[in-house]
Short mmCIF file of the C-alpha atoms (twelve columns), coordinates in Angstrom:
data_MODEL
# 
_entry.id   MODEL 
# 
loop_
_atom_site.group_PDB 
_atom_site.id 
_atom_site.type_symbol 
_atom_site.label_atom_id 
_atom_site.label_alt_id 
_atom_site.label_comp_id 
_atom_site.label_asym_id 
_atom_site.label_seq_id 
_atom_site.Cartn_x 
_atom_site.Cartn_y 
_atom_site.Cartn_z 
_atom_site.pdbx_PDB_model_num 
ATOM 1   C CA . UNK A 1   -62.780 -64.491  261.885 1 
ATOM 2   C CA . UNK A 2   -59.947 -65.483  259.574 1 
ATOM 3   C CA . UNK A 3   -58.293 -62.660  257.679 1 
ATOM 4   C CA . UNK A 4   -57.513 -64.051  254.200 1 
ATOM 5   C CA . UNK A 5   -55.493 -60.947  253.305 1 
ATOM 6   C CA . UNK A 6   -53.419 -60.440  256.455 1 
ATOM 7   C CA . UNK A 7   -50.030 -58.878  255.678 1 
ATOM 8   C CA . UNK A 8   -51.000 -57.979  252.115 1 
ATOM 9   C CA . UNK A 9   -52.425 -54.975  250.365 1 
ATOM 10  C CA . UNK A 10  -56.070 -55.247  251.116 1 
ATOM 11  C CA . UNK A 11  -58.400 -55.099  248.065 1 
ATOM 12  C CA . UNK A 12  -61.907 -53.838  248.560 1 
ATOM 13  C CA . UNK A 13  -64.733 -56.280  249.230 1 
ATOM 14  C CA . UNK A 14  -66.478 -55.093  246.083 1 
ATOM 15  C CA . UNK A 15  -63.472 -55.790  243.851 1 
ATOM 16  C CA . UNK A 16  -63.024 -59.267  245.356 1 
ATOM 17  C CA . UNK A 17  -66.680 -60.104  244.827 1 
ATOM 18  C CA . UNK A 18  -66.682 -58.764  241.276 1 
ATOM 19  C CA . UNK A 19  -63.565 -60.776  240.362 1 
ATOM 20  C CA . UNK A 20  -65.070 -63.960  241.755 1 
ATOM 21  C CA . UNK A 21  -68.412 -63.347  240.059 1 
ATOM 22  C CA . UNK A 22  -66.692 -63.060  236.670 1 
ATOM 23  C CA . UNK A 23  -65.103 -66.487  236.958 1 
ATOM 24  C CA . UNK A 24  -66.594 -69.168  234.665 1 
ATOM 25  C CA . UNK A 25  -66.096 -71.660  237.504 1 
ATOM 26  C CA . UNK A 26  -68.422 -71.896  240.483 1 
ATOM 27  C CA . UNK A 27  -66.587 -70.993  243.701 1 
ATOM 28  C CA . UNK A 28  -67.431 -71.221  247.412 1 
ATOM 29  C CA . UNK A 29  -65.332 -70.754  250.553 1 
ATOM 30  C CA . UNK A 30  -66.867 -71.774  253.875 1 
ATOM 31  C CA . UNK A 31  -66.002 -72.519  257.493 1 
ATOM 32  C CA . UNK A 32  -65.964 -76.095  258.767 1 
ATOM 33  C CA . UNK A 33  -69.483 -75.617  260.128 1 
ATOM 34  C CA . UNK A 34  -70.708 -74.792  256.613 1 
ATOM 35  C CA . UNK A 35  -71.122 -71.041  257.031 1 
ATOM 36  C CA . UNK A 36  -70.148 -69.403  253.700 1 
ATOM 37  C CA . UNK A 37  -67.298 -66.910  253.599 1 
ATOM 38  C CA . UNK A 38  -67.528 -66.174  249.875 1 
ATOM 39  C CA . UNK A 39  -69.821 -67.549  247.158 1 
ATOM 40  C CA . UNK A 40  -69.609 -66.306  243.566 1 
ATOM 41  C CA . UNK A 41  -72.514 -65.740  241.201 1 
ATOM 42  C CA . UNK A 42  -72.003 -69.010  239.278 1 
ATOM 43  C CA . UNK A 43  -72.143 -71.122  242.468 1 
ATOM 44  C CA . UNK A 44  -75.262 -69.292  243.694 1 
ATOM 45  C CA . UNK A 45  -76.924 -69.969  240.342 1 
ATOM 46  C CA . UNK A 46  -75.973 -73.653  240.500 1 
ATOM 47  C CA . UNK A 47  -77.336 -73.945  244.025 1 
ATOM 48  C CA . UNK A 48  -80.668 -72.550  242.884 1 
ATOM 49  C CA . UNK A 49  -80.826 -74.842  239.855 1 
ATOM 50  C CA . UNK A 50  -79.861 -77.942  241.823 1 
ATOM 51  C CA . UNK A 51  -81.634 -77.439  245.162 1 
ATOM 52  C CA . UNK A 52  -84.092 -74.641  244.497 1 
ATOM 53  C CA . UNK A 53  -82.527 -72.606  247.344 1 
ATOM 54  C CA . UNK A 54  -79.731 -70.125  247.969 1 
ATOM 55  C CA . UNK A 55  -76.464 -71.552  249.219 1 
ATOM 56  C CA . UNK A 56  -76.859 -70.913  252.947 1 
ATOM 57  C CA . UNK A 57  -74.749 -73.814  254.223 1 
ATOM 58  C CA . UNK A 58  -71.829 -75.252  252.207 1 
ATOM 59  C CA . UNK A 59  -71.796 -78.536  254.183 1 
ATOM 60  C CA . UNK A 60  -75.492 -79.145  253.477 1 
ATOM 61  C CA . UNK A 61  -74.959 -78.220  249.816 1 
ATOM 62  C CA . UNK A 62  -72.106 -80.748  249.533 1 
ATOM 63  C CA . UNK A 63  -74.226 -83.513  251.096 1 
ATOM 64  C CA . UNK A 64  -76.915 -82.859  248.499 1 
ATOM 65  C CA . UNK A 65  -74.273 -83.052  245.763 1 
ATOM 66  C CA . UNK A 66  -73.097 -86.396  247.121 1 
ATOM 67  C CA . UNK A 67  -76.518 -88.045  247.468 1 
ATOM 68  C CA . UNK A 68  -78.023 -86.521  244.298 1 
ATOM 69  C CA . UNK A 69  -81.217 -85.265  245.957 1 
ATOM 70  C CA . UNK A 70  -81.814 -82.540  243.365 1 
ATOM 71  C CA . UNK A 71  -84.940 -80.789  242.183 1 
ATOM 72  C CA . UNK A 72  -86.402 -81.830  238.780 1 
ATOM 73  C CA . UNK A 73  -84.245 -80.774  235.838 1 
ATOM 74  C CA . UNK A 74  -80.952 -81.803  237.451 1 
ATOM 75  C CA . UNK A 75  -79.376 -85.229  237.787 1 
ATOM 76  C CA . UNK A 76  -76.165 -86.765  239.037 1 
ATOM 77  C CA . UNK A 77  -74.238 -88.517  236.228 1 
ATOM 78  C CA . UNK A 78  -71.215 -89.753  238.162 1 
ATOM 79  C CA . UNK A 79  -71.206 -93.100  239.930 1 
ATOM 80  C CA . UNK A 80  -72.703 -93.209  243.462 1 
ATOM 81  C CA . UNK A 81  -70.040 -92.590  246.073 1 
ATOM 82  C CA . UNK A 82  -67.658 -90.866  243.649 1 
ATOM 83  C CA . UNK A 83  -65.553 -88.292  245.590 1 
ATOM 84  C CA . UNK A 84  -66.102 -85.708  242.855 1 
ATOM 85  C CA . UNK A 85  -69.787 -85.627  241.909 1 
ATOM 86  C CA . UNK A 86  -70.675 -84.655  238.346 1 
ATOM 87  C CA . UNK A 87  -74.162 -83.355  237.644 1 
ATOM 88  C CA . UNK A 88  -76.189 -82.454  234.582 1 
ATOM 89  C CA . UNK A 89  -78.119 -79.208  234.813 1 
ATOM 90  C CA . UNK A 90  -81.042 -78.563  232.490 1 
ATOM 91  C CA . UNK A 91  -80.289 -81.667  230.439 1 
ATOM 92  C CA . UNK A 92  -77.430 -80.081  228.516 1 
ATOM 93  C CA . UNK A 93  -74.787 -78.567  230.842 1 
ATOM 94  C CA . UNK A 94  -72.430 -80.621  232.998 1 
ATOM 95  C CA . UNK A 95  -70.469 -79.569  236.088 1 
ATOM 96  C CA . UNK A 96  -67.842 -81.406  238.109 1 
ATOM 97  C CA . UNK A 97  -67.753 -80.470  241.820 1 
ATOM 98  C CA . UNK A 98  -64.679 -80.832  244.023 1 
ATOM 99  C CA . UNK A 99  -64.096 -80.008  247.680 1 
ATOM 100 C CA . UNK A 100 -60.701 -79.346  249.272 1 
ATOM 101 C CA . UNK A 101 -59.560 -78.180  252.700 1 
ATOM 102 C CA . UNK A 102 -57.368 -75.102  253.180 1 
ATOM 103 C CA . UNK A 103 -55.682 -74.552  256.523 1 
ATOM 104 C CA . UNK A 104 -55.390 -70.863  257.485 1 
ATOM 105 C CA . UNK A 105 -54.030 -69.831  260.899 1 
ATOM 106 C CA . UNK A 106 -54.840 -73.234  262.300 1 
ATOM 107 C CA . UNK A 107 -58.437 -73.208  261.108 1 
ATOM 108 C CA . UNK A 108 -59.855 -75.245  258.259 1 
ATOM 109 C CA . UNK A 109 -61.566 -73.512  255.361 1 
ATOM 110 C CA . UNK A 110 -63.485 -75.606  252.810 1 
ATOM 111 C CA . UNK A 111 -63.270 -74.715  249.134 1 
ATOM 112 C CA . UNK A 112 -65.923 -76.042  246.751 1 
ATOM 113 C CA . UNK A 113 -65.491 -75.526  243.001 1 
ATOM 114 C CA . UNK A 114 -67.759 -76.342  240.055 1 
ATOM 115 C CA . UNK A 115 -65.996 -76.751  236.680 1 
ATOM 116 C CA . UNK A 116 -67.990 -76.771  233.434 1 
ATOM 117 C CA . UNK A 117 -67.275 -80.152  231.794 1 
ATOM 118 C CA . UNK A 118 -69.861 -79.921  229.004 1 
ATOM 119 C CA . UNK A 119 -67.353 -79.840  226.142 1 
ATOM 120 C CA . UNK A 120 -65.308 -82.591  227.740 1 
ATOM 121 C CA . UNK A 121 -68.450 -84.714  228.112 1 
ATOM 122 C CA . UNK A 122 -69.421 -84.110  224.475 1 
ATOM 123 C CA . UNK A 123 -65.919 -85.039  223.367 1 
ATOM 124 C CA . UNK A 124 -66.065 -88.215  225.478 1 
ATOM 125 C CA . UNK A 125 -69.444 -89.134  223.981 1 
ATOM 126 C CA . UNK A 126 -68.100 -88.581  220.460 1 
ATOM 127 C CA . UNK A 127 -65.053 -90.699  221.283 1 
ATOM 128 C CA . UNK A 128 -67.331 -93.452  222.595 1 
ATOM 129 C CA . UNK A 129 -69.381 -93.346  219.387 1 
ATOM 130 C CA . UNK A 130 -66.199 -93.489  217.321 1 
ATOM 131 C CA . UNK A 131 -64.953 -96.452  219.348 1 
ATOM 132 C CA . UNK A 132 -68.271 -98.237  218.834 1 
ATOM 133 C CA . UNK A 133 -68.013 -97.654  215.098 1 
ATOM 134 C CA . UNK A 134 -64.419 -98.909  215.111 1 
ATOM 135 C CA . UNK A 135 -65.538 -102.039 216.958 1 
ATOM 136 C CA . UNK A 136 -68.273 -102.612 214.390 1 
ATOM 137 C CA . UNK A 137 -65.774 -102.122 211.553 1 
ATOM 138 C CA . UNK A 138 -63.400 -104.521 213.301 1 
ATOM 139 C CA . UNK A 139 -66.141 -107.132 213.563 1 
ATOM 140 C CA . UNK A 140 -66.965 -106.715 209.874 1 
ATOM 141 C CA . UNK A 141 -63.282 -107.052 208.961 1 
ATOM 142 C CA . UNK A 142 -62.933 -110.205 211.055 1 
ATOM 143 C CA . UNK A 143 -66.102 -111.579 209.488 1 
ATOM 144 C CA . UNK A 144 -64.754 -110.749 206.045 1 
ATOM 145 C CA . UNK A 145 -61.446 -112.397 206.900 1 
ATOM 146 C CA . UNK A 146 -63.294 -115.550 207.890 1 
ATOM 147 C CA . UNK A 147 -65.152 -115.529 204.601 1 
ATOM 148 C CA . UNK A 148 -62.148 -114.855 202.357 1 
ATOM 149 C CA . UNK A 149 -61.107 -118.489 202.189 1 
ATOM 150 C CA . UNK A 150 -64.655 -119.612 201.410 1 
ATOM 151 C CA . UNK A 151 -65.108 -116.892 198.786 1 
ATOM 152 C CA . UNK A 152 -61.786 -117.850 197.211 1 
ATOM 153 C CA . UNK A 153 -62.827 -121.493 197.034 1 
ATOM 154 C CA . UNK A 154 -66.172 -120.540 195.491 1 
ATOM 155 C CA . UNK A 155 -64.460 -118.355 192.908 1 
ATOM 156 C CA . UNK A 156 -62.001 -121.108 192.013 1 
ATOM 157 C CA . UNK A 157 -64.851 -123.623 191.753 1 
ATOM 158 C CA . UNK A 158 -66.834 -121.287 189.491 1 
ATOM 159 C CA . UNK A 159 -63.779 -120.669 187.300 1 
ATOM 160 C CA . UNK A 160 -63.195 -124.420 187.081 1 
ATOM 161 C CA . UNK A 161 -66.802 -125.021 186.054 1 
ATOM 162 C CA . UNK A 162 -66.551 -122.364 183.353 1 
ATOM 163 C CA . UNK A 163 -63.337 -123.887 182.010 1 
ATOM 164 C CA . UNK A 164 -64.840 -127.398 181.979 1 
ATOM 165 C CA . UNK A 165 -67.960 -126.081 180.223 1 
ATOM 166 C CA . UNK A 166 -65.863 -124.339 177.596 1 
ATOM 167 C CA . UNK A 167 -63.659 -127.396 177.142 1 
ATOM 168 C CA . UNK A 168 -66.691 -129.623 176.572 1 
ATOM 169 C CA . UNK A 169 -68.224 -127.102 174.176 1 
ATOM 170 C CA . UNK A 170 -65.081 -126.811 172.098 1 
ATOM 171 C CA . UNK A 171 -64.565 -130.568 172.035 1 
ATOM 172 C CA . UNK A 172 -68.149 -131.261 171.009 1 
ATOM 173 C CA . UNK A 173 -67.881 -128.739 168.217 1 
ATOM 174 C CA . UNK A 174 -64.541 -130.180 167.081 1 
ATOM 175 C CA . UNK A 175 -66.058 -133.673 167.146 1 
ATOM 176 C CA . UNK A 176 -68.993 -132.583 164.942 1 
ATOM 177 C CA . UNK A 177 -66.563 -130.976 162.509 1 
ATOM 178 C CA . UNK A 178 -64.405 -134.117 162.495 1 
ATOM 179 C CA . UNK A 179 -67.426 -136.303 161.746 1 
ATOM 180 C CA . UNK A 180 -68.491 -133.953 158.970 1 
ATOM 181 C CA . UNK A 181 -65.090 -133.511 157.314 1 
ATOM 182 C CA . UNK A 182 -63.597 -136.934 158.167 1 
ATOM 183 C CA . UNK A 183 -60.036 -135.567 158.515 1 
ATOM 184 C CA . UNK A 184 -57.949 -138.304 160.208 1 
ATOM 185 C CA . UNK A 185 -55.258 -135.792 161.158 1 
ATOM 186 C CA . UNK A 186 -57.636 -134.120 163.644 1 
ATOM 187 C CA . UNK A 187 -58.791 -137.331 165.312 1 
ATOM 188 C CA . UNK A 188 -55.854 -137.624 167.726 1 
ATOM 189 C CA . UNK A 189 -56.307 -134.128 169.097 1 
ATOM 190 C CA . UNK A 190 -60.064 -134.571 169.518 1 
ATOM 191 C CA . UNK A 191 -59.583 -137.918 171.294 1 
ATOM 192 C CA . UNK A 192 -57.004 -136.377 173.638 1 
ATOM 193 C CA . UNK A 193 -59.463 -133.570 174.438 1 
ATOM 194 C CA . UNK A 194 -62.178 -136.097 175.409 1 
ATOM 195 C CA . UNK A 195 -59.729 -137.940 177.649 1 
ATOM 196 C CA . UNK A 196 -58.789 -134.690 179.339 1 
ATOM 197 C CA . UNK A 197 -62.460 -133.869 179.943 1 
ATOM 198 C CA . UNK A 198 -63.037 -137.325 181.420 1 
ATOM 199 C CA . UNK A 199 -60.156 -136.791 183.837 1 
ATOM 200 C CA . UNK A 200 -61.532 -133.388 184.834 1 
ATOM 201 C CA . UNK A 201 -64.979 -134.768 185.595 1 
ATOM 202 C CA . UNK A 202 -63.487 -137.597 187.647 1 
ATOM 203 C CA . UNK A 203 -61.388 -134.986 189.550 1 
ATOM 204 C CA . UNK A 204 -58.227 -136.869 188.659 1 
ATOM 205 C CA . UNK A 205 -56.676 -133.645 187.431 1 
ATOM 206 C CA . UNK A 206 -57.495 -129.975 187.902 1 
ATOM 207 C CA . UNK A 207 -59.019 -128.117 184.965 1 
ATOM 208 C CA . UNK A 208 -56.079 -127.183 182.812 1 
ATOM 209 C CA . UNK A 209 -54.573 -123.729 183.369 1 
ATOM 210 C CA . UNK A 210 -52.487 -122.650 180.450 1 
ATOM 211 C CA . UNK A 211 -49.523 -120.317 180.623 1 
ATOM 212 C CA . UNK A 212 -50.370 -118.541 177.382 1 
ATOM 213 C CA . UNK A 213 -54.175 -118.644 177.020 1 
ATOM 214 C CA . UNK A 214 -54.228 -116.607 173.798 1 
ATOM 215 C CA . UNK A 215 -52.027 -119.188 172.107 1 
ATOM 216 C CA . UNK A 216 -54.459 -121.931 173.165 1 
ATOM 217 C CA . UNK A 217 -57.379 -119.896 171.843 1 
ATOM 218 C CA . UNK A 218 -55.720 -119.650 168.450 1 
ATOM 219 C CA . UNK A 219 -55.253 -123.431 168.427 1 
ATOM 220 C CA . UNK A 220 -58.951 -123.936 169.229 1 
ATOM 221 C CA . UNK A 221 -59.910 -121.595 166.378 1 
ATOM 222 C CA . UNK A 222 -57.682 -123.556 163.992 1 
ATOM 223 C CA . UNK A 223 -59.376 -126.820 164.985 1 
ATOM 224 C CA . UNK A 224 -62.759 -125.269 164.212 1 
ATOM 225 C CA . UNK A 225 -61.523 -123.771 160.978 1 
ATOM 226 C CA . UNK A 226 -62.269 -120.221 162.174 1 
ATOM 227 C CA . UNK A 227 -60.269 -117.003 162.133 1 
ATOM 228 C CA . UNK A 228 -59.599 -114.684 165.058 1 
ATOM 229 C CA . UNK A 229 -59.603 -110.938 164.426 1 
ATOM 230 C CA . UNK A 230 -58.091 -109.331 167.543 1 
ATOM 231 C CA . UNK A 231 -58.019 -105.550 167.776 1 
ATOM 232 C CA . UNK A 232 -56.550 -103.492 170.596 1 
ATOM 233 C CA . UNK A 233 -54.154 -104.207 173.492 1 
ATOM 234 C CA . UNK A 234 -54.956 -107.867 174.044 1 
ATOM 235 C CA . UNK A 235 -52.844 -109.264 176.949 1 
ATOM 236 C CA . UNK A 236 -50.855 -112.382 176.088 1 
ATOM 237 C CA . UNK A 237 -50.770 -113.901 179.578 1 
ATOM 238 C CA . UNK A 238 -51.855 -113.413 183.174 1 
ATOM 239 C CA . UNK A 239 -55.225 -113.335 184.933 1 
ATOM 240 C CA . UNK A 240 -56.715 -110.700 182.643 1 
ATOM 241 C CA . UNK A 241 -55.707 -112.654 179.538 1 
ATOM 242 C CA . UNK A 242 -57.152 -115.841 181.032 1 
ATOM 243 C CA . UNK A 243 -60.477 -114.142 181.741 1 
ATOM 244 C CA . UNK A 244 -60.757 -112.595 178.258 1 
ATOM 245 C CA . UNK A 245 -59.799 -115.862 176.579 1 
ATOM 246 C CA . UNK A 246 -62.322 -117.782 178.723 1 
ATOM 247 C CA . UNK A 247 -65.080 -115.533 177.382 1 
ATOM 248 C CA . UNK A 248 -63.610 -115.702 173.874 1 
ATOM 249 C CA . UNK A 249 -63.626 -119.518 173.951 1 
ATOM 250 C CA . UNK A 250 -67.338 -119.525 174.774 1 
ATOM 251 C CA . UNK A 251 -68.006 -117.007 172.005 1 
ATOM 252 C CA . UNK A 252 -65.892 -119.015 169.546 1 
ATOM 253 C CA . UNK A 253 -67.881 -122.194 170.195 1 
ATOM 254 C CA . UNK A 254 -71.250 -120.425 170.037 1 
ATOM 255 C CA . UNK A 255 -70.314 -118.584 166.831 1 
ATOM 256 C CA . UNK A 256 -69.395 -121.874 165.124 1 
ATOM 257 C CA . UNK A 257 -72.360 -123.893 166.404 1 
ATOM 258 C CA . UNK A 258 -75.200 -121.380 166.263 1 
ATOM 259 C CA . UNK A 259 -74.169 -118.735 163.736 1 
ATOM 260 C CA . UNK A 260 -72.081 -120.701 161.210 1 
ATOM 261 C CA . UNK A 261 -69.502 -117.933 161.555 1 
ATOM 262 C CA . UNK A 262 -66.052 -117.928 160.005 1 
ATOM 263 C CA . UNK A 263 -64.489 -115.086 162.026 1 
ATOM 264 C CA . UNK A 264 -64.668 -114.056 165.675 1 
ATOM 265 C CA . UNK A 265 -63.751 -110.414 166.237 1 
ATOM 266 C CA . UNK A 266 -62.387 -109.350 169.644 1 
ATOM 267 C CA . UNK A 267 -62.077 -105.599 170.254 1 
ATOM 268 C CA . UNK A 268 -60.069 -104.754 173.386 1 
ATOM 269 C CA . UNK A 269 -60.063 -101.291 174.972 1 
ATOM 270 C CA . UNK A 270 -58.093 -100.481 178.109 1 
ATOM 271 C CA . UNK A 271 -58.928 -97.237  179.909 1 
ATOM 272 C CA . UNK A 272 -57.115 -96.505  183.154 1 
ATOM 273 C CA . UNK A 273 -57.427 -99.581  185.304 1 
ATOM 274 C CA . UNK A 274 -60.277 -101.253 183.402 1 
ATOM 275 C CA . UNK A 275 -60.768 -103.459 180.369 1 
ATOM 276 C CA . UNK A 276 -63.742 -103.238 178.028 1 
ATOM 277 C CA . UNK A 277 -63.874 -106.101 175.514 1 
ATOM 278 C CA . UNK A 278 -66.437 -106.558 172.723 1 
ATOM 279 C CA . UNK A 279 -67.044 -109.880 170.927 1 
ATOM 280 C CA . UNK A 280 -68.801 -110.089 167.544 1 
ATOM 281 C CA . UNK A 281 -68.849 -112.559 164.644 1 
ATOM 282 C CA . UNK A 282 -69.668 -112.559 160.927 1 
ATOM 283 C CA . UNK A 283 -72.275 -115.298 161.212 1 
ATOM 284 C CA . UNK A 284 -76.054 -115.285 161.144 1 
ATOM 285 C CA . UNK A 285 -77.787 -113.105 163.771 1 
ATOM 286 C CA . UNK A 286 -79.825 -114.924 166.465 1 
ATOM 287 C CA . UNK A 287 -83.300 -115.979 165.329 1 
ATOM 288 C CA . UNK A 288 -84.928 -114.945 168.626 1 
ATOM 289 C CA . UNK A 289 -84.212 -113.764 172.144 1 
ATOM 290 C CA . UNK A 290 -80.963 -114.952 173.674 1 
ATOM 291 C CA . UNK A 291 -81.287 -117.202 176.733 1 
ATOM 292 C CA . UNK A 292 -78.238 -117.344 178.972 1 
ATOM 293 C CA . UNK A 293 -77.095 -120.895 179.563 1 
ATOM 294 C CA . UNK A 294 -74.519 -122.252 181.951 1 
ATOM 295 C CA . UNK A 295 -71.605 -120.800 179.982 1 
ATOM 296 C CA . UNK A 296 -72.623 -117.153 179.764 1 
ATOM 297 C CA . UNK A 297 -74.378 -117.302 183.146 1 
ATOM 298 C CA . UNK A 298 -71.209 -118.588 184.809 1 
ATOM 299 C CA . UNK A 299 -69.137 -115.916 183.098 1 
ATOM 300 C CA . UNK A 300 -71.536 -113.218 184.298 1 
ATOM 301 C CA . UNK A 301 -71.246 -114.391 187.920 1 
ATOM 302 C CA . UNK A 302 -67.474 -114.524 187.685 1 
ATOM 303 C CA . UNK A 303 -67.275 -110.985 186.296 1 
ATOM 304 C CA . UNK A 304 -69.683 -109.592 188.880 1 
ATOM 305 C CA . UNK A 305 -67.523 -111.020 191.654 1 
ATOM 306 C CA . UNK A 306 -64.642 -108.989 190.236 1 
ATOM 307 C CA . UNK A 307 -66.785 -105.844 190.154 1 
ATOM 308 C CA . UNK A 308 -67.325 -106.114 186.390 1 
ATOM 309 C CA . UNK A 309 -70.320 -106.603 184.133 1 
ATOM 310 C CA . UNK A 310 -71.493 -108.536 181.068 1 
ATOM 311 C CA . UNK A 311 -73.987 -107.355 178.433 1 
ATOM 312 C CA . UNK A 312 -75.491 -109.292 175.531 1 
ATOM 313 C CA . UNK A 313 -77.337 -107.806 172.543 1 
ATOM 314 C CA . UNK A 314 -78.938 -109.677 169.613 1 
ATOM 315 C CA . UNK A 315 -79.844 -106.911 167.138 1 
ATOM 316 C CA . UNK A 316 -78.812 -105.923 164.549 1 
ATOM 317 C CA . UNK A 317 -76.187 -108.616 165.160 1 
ATOM 318 C CA . UNK A 318 -74.963 -110.645 168.104 1 
ATOM 319 C CA . UNK A 319 -72.578 -108.773 170.384 1 
ATOM 320 C CA . UNK A 320 -71.289 -109.558 173.870 1 
ATOM 321 C CA . UNK A 321 -69.463 -106.905 175.893 1 
ATOM 322 C CA . UNK A 322 -67.585 -107.397 179.147 1 
ATOM 323 C CA . UNK A 323 -66.078 -104.809 181.449 1 
ATOM 324 C CA . UNK A 324 -63.885 -105.529 184.481 1 
ATOM 325 C CA . UNK A 325 -61.081 -103.947 186.535 1 
ATOM 326 C CA . UNK A 326 -57.523 -105.048 185.784 1 
ATOM 327 C CA . UNK A 327 -56.485 -107.812 188.156 1 
ATOM 328 C CA . UNK A 328 -52.734 -107.331 187.774 1 
ATOM 329 C CA . UNK A 329 -50.069 -105.427 185.886 1 
ATOM 330 C CA . UNK A 330 -50.667 -107.085 182.538 1 
ATOM 331 C CA . UNK A 331 -47.995 -107.527 179.896 1 
ATOM 332 C CA . UNK A 332 -49.433 -106.734 176.454 1 
# 
């Protein structure tokens, strides 16, 4: 028999067994023929839970580990033929078994260990779930990237439609006023506006983008003989100014045509990174419920795409309120 402690201070058998039994890892030493030399408590327990028997022969026990012929309640989770079998015991605890050969005094001793890999397995499962979620997020981002160009085109088309609608509305209103007042001085500007609209509809030119939209709004109000009352930090230029003026142009035309108003009031409030703008006029209140046409409906869709909102009230007087996040650092 091999003396594992030859030439050393010899501990007692009881102390050796107790030390091995206290290990969290399953441990077995055996001769080449499978006869156990030392088996700790954890390995005995695993043998019972996997095979239903005590560990009487280490070689037989290893063959069972390799072929996965376990009793119910245990299952091999590693790939068939893997040199280090991993098993699940009781559906919740995992162990990885390894076998190595130790040569002592010319004789081979087999060492079988069982390491608890439950936490490692749980961490691997969580990592796999995280990777799956990252792949799904990546797919959504790629899908979004593919749609950005289309969404941008749709937004530009909607903005163009709103501008054309507003241009036609203002020009129609200016034409009615020209026919009513018969002021020759206004005829040239009205005629030029109709030519511009014709070019827009024939797609010979893009709908006109103005550098200073507020200045253009004031010109439109002058043509209609109306006054603008602007209160608050109204931006002079930029995307935010263009959006507010687009809504204001629709309100200006509607106030002249439907309410016989003389003044359009625009109240601008900027809180943090958002604008809240309220439009009212001094004309007659609506006779009935307000039905959203192409102008207001288009504006609502444009604002909602930006994450904003539009609200219309008719009583006690007409009021339209828009709210939207700032699109840029706006110069007031």
